[in-house]
C-alpha positions as CSV (number, residue, x, y, z in Angstrom):
1,X,-32.6,-17.6,-69.8
2,X,-30.3,-15.7,-67.4
3,X,-31.2,-15.3,-63.8
4,X,-31.6,-11.5,-64.2
5,X,-33.9,-12.0,-67.3
6,X,-35.7,-14.6,-65.4
7,X,-36.4,-11.9,-62.5
8,X,-37.4,-9.3,-64.9
9,X,-40.0,-11.7,-66.5
10,X,-41.2,-12.7,-63.0
11,X,-41.6,-9.0,-62.2
12,X,-43.5,-8.4,-65.4
13,X,-45.9,-11.4,-64.8
14,X,-46.6,-10.5,-61.1
15,X,-47.2,-6.6,-62.0
16,X,-48.3,-5.9,-65.6
17,X,-48.2,-2.3,-64.7
18,X,-44.5,-2.6,-64.1
19,X,-42.8,0.2,-66.0
20,X,-40.5,-1.1,-68.7
21,X,-38.3,1.9,-68.6
22,X,-37.1,1.0,-65.1
23,X,-34.3,-1.4,-66.1
24,X,-33.1,-3.6,-63.3
25,X,-29.6,-2.1,-63.5
26,X,-31.0,1.2,-62.6
27,X,-32.9,-0.2,-59.6
28,X,-29.9,-1.9,-58.4
29,X,-27.6,1.1,-58.8
30,X,-30.0,3.3,-56.7
31,X,-30.5,0.6,-54.2
32,X,-26.8,0.0,-53.7
33,X,-26.2,3.8,-53.5
34,X,-28.9,3.9,-50.5
35,X,-27.4,0.9,-48.8
36,X,-24.1,2.6,-48.6
37,X,-25.5,5.9,-47.4
38,X,-28.7,4.9,-45.5
39,X,-30.4,8.2,-46.3
40,X,-30.3,10.5,-49.4
41,X,-32.8,12.9,-51.2
42,X,-33.9,12.3,-54.6
43,X,-31.9,15.4,-56.0
44,X,-28.6,14.1,-54.3
45,X,-29.2,10.7,-55.8
46,X,-29.8,12.0,-59.3
47,X,-26.7,14.3,-58.9
48,X,-24.4,11.5,-57.7
49,X,-25.6,8.9,-60.1
50,X,-26.1,11.2,-63.1
51,X,-29.8,10.5,-63.5
52,X,-32.7,12.9,-63.8
53,X,-34.7,13.4,-60.6
54,X,-37.9,12.2,-62.2
55,X,-36.2,9.0,-63.0
56,X,-35.0,8.6,-59.5
57,X,-38.4,9.2,-58.3
58,X,-39.8,6.3,-60.2
59,X,-37.0,4.1,-59.1
60,X,-37.6,5.0,-55.5
61,X,-41.4,4.3,-55.9
62,X,-40.7,0.9,-57.4
63,X,-38.1,0.1,-54.7
64,X,-40.8,1.1,-52.2
65,X,-43.4,-1.2,-53.9
66,X,-40.9,-4.0,-53.5
67,X,-40.3,-3.2,-49.9
68,X,-36.6,-2.4,-50.4
69,X,-36.7,1.3,-49.1
70,X,-38.8,3.3,-46.8
71,X,-39.5,6.9,-48.0
72,X,-39.1,9.4,-45.4
73,X,-40.7,12.9,-45.8
74,X,-38.9,15.7,-44.0
C-alpha cells in the first residue's frame, strides 16, 4: 500500500464522515497555494486553481478540521 493510500485509509478510519469527494491531491493543492500566499479568499483560490468556490469551501473546512489553516472572516 502506498503511503498516500495509507494516509487516506487512516483518515477514513479516524473520521467516517470524511467526505470521499475531497481527494488528497486537492487538499494538497489548496494547502500548497495557501502556504505560498499566506492569505487568500475562497473565490481567489477557486479562480487561481480552476476549482469551484463550493469545492474550495469544503477543502478549507477539511484543512481547518486538520488544524492546517485558520479561517479569517474579514
